[in-house]
N, C-alpha and C positions, 0 to 999 in steps of 0.2 A: 407813695401813701396810701395810692390809691388802689394799688393792691392791698392792701391792709384792709382798707373798708369792703375789699372784695370778698373778704372769710369765710366761711359757712359755720368753721368748727377749730375757735383757738388752740391754736396751746396753751394746758397750762399745767403742767408738770413736765419736766424736764431732770432727766436722771433722778430721780424719786423726790426731785425737790420742787416746790409749788413757785411760779413763777410769773412773771408780766414783764415784756418785751414795751422797750423805750428807744425813741430813735431821737437822736439830735442831732440841728444843724449848728456847724461849727462856722466861723471867719475868722480869716486869721490880721489879728491888730483892732476886733471888734472890742469896743469898749463900750457895755450899757449902763445906764443907772437906775434900772431899774432891775435887780434880783429877779433870776429866776427859782422857782421853787417845781419841786416835786411830788407826789403822796402814798408813803409808803404803807404796808398790810394794815395799819391800825389807824390809817386815815390821816395820820396829822401830816401837814407839810414842814416838807423838808430840800433848804438852802441846796440848790445845785453850784458846790466848789469844784474848779478843773484846779488840777495838778501846776498846768503852765499857763501862767495868765500871760504868751501870746495869744491864745486863743480867746474867741467870746463865742457865749452860746447866745445863738438868737432864738433859737425857739424847740421845746421837746413834745414832742407827741406821742401816744400811747402808739404800739406798732403791736396788730395781731399779725401771728407767726401760723401755718396752717398746720393741723395735725394732721399726721400721715396716722394711717391704717394697715397692718399688715395684713397681704391679703395671700391667705394659708396654701389656695390652689394652685397661682401663680407664682408663690414666693419671694415677692417682695413687696415693698410696701405703695400705698396709692394714696392721692388727695382725697378728700372727702367730696370735690367735684367730678376725678372721676368714677368714683363708686355712686354717684349718684348717675350720670348720666349712663353707669354703665349695668349697673340693677334696678333701679328706680323710675325708670324713663319709661313713658307709653303708658295701654291700659291694664286693666287686670287689676286680680288681687296682689296687694303685697302688704309682706307683713317683716316687722323687725320686731328680735326677742332678744334678750341678753342670757347670757350663761357664763356665770364669772369675768372675765375679762373678754370675751369672744361675744361676736355681735355673729346673729343667723337674720340671713335677711332672707327672704322667700318670695318667689313672685311666679303665680301663677302652683306649677308643679314643682320647677325649678331651683333649685336651696343652693346657698354661697354661705361662706364660715368665713369672716374677719376675727381680727384682733387689734387690740388696743395693749399698749404696755403694763397700762394703771386699769386697774379695776376698779375701782373712783370714777374713773371718769366715763368709764358706758353707760350711765344712766344719763351723764347731762348732754353726752352723741343722742342719744334716744327723744330726749324734750329735744333740743338744740333742729332736730330733724321733725319733730312731729311740729313743733312751731314755725318753721320755714315752711311746712306743707298746709297748714293752716292760715298763711298768711296771702300765697301763690294763689292767682286767680285760674281754676279749671275748668276748663272747656264743657268735659262730660263728666259726670256722676264716675267716680270711683271709692272704691270702699277700701280703707287702708287701716293696718290695726299697727300699734308699736308698743309694744312689750305689755298688752291686754290691754291697752283702751284702742277702742277705735272711734274712729273716725268716719264721716260719712260727707265727701267734698261733694259740691254742686255747683 
């Protein structure tokens, strides 16, 4: 669960279907007097019933799975943490822009193009990066631009 809490950009779509991941802890022979519930996409509480009564559900928690972004240059998928450490660390002007399902990252004069499978989550990615940079404490002044939004960090 600790790794789930550290996810910067969680997976929202799995194979063209919106998704939510949950992780449950089961125990053999556990009988609970209190039923477990989860929330569906409409906000309704749904009782969790196991097919096999041999197992008992102790706890259910939301599990954030890291979205991977396709690096066109290296022809492999990378996590957002790897992308940040490679392209957005250090001093200098950094810009992130989007074009359809592609993310264009510029650091000073260097350009990099990454691809996200679903065009709908590209703007979510840019917003999440903007929010992360906004909440980080930065020792030096940096100018950042996210898809037309400029932000001056002090």
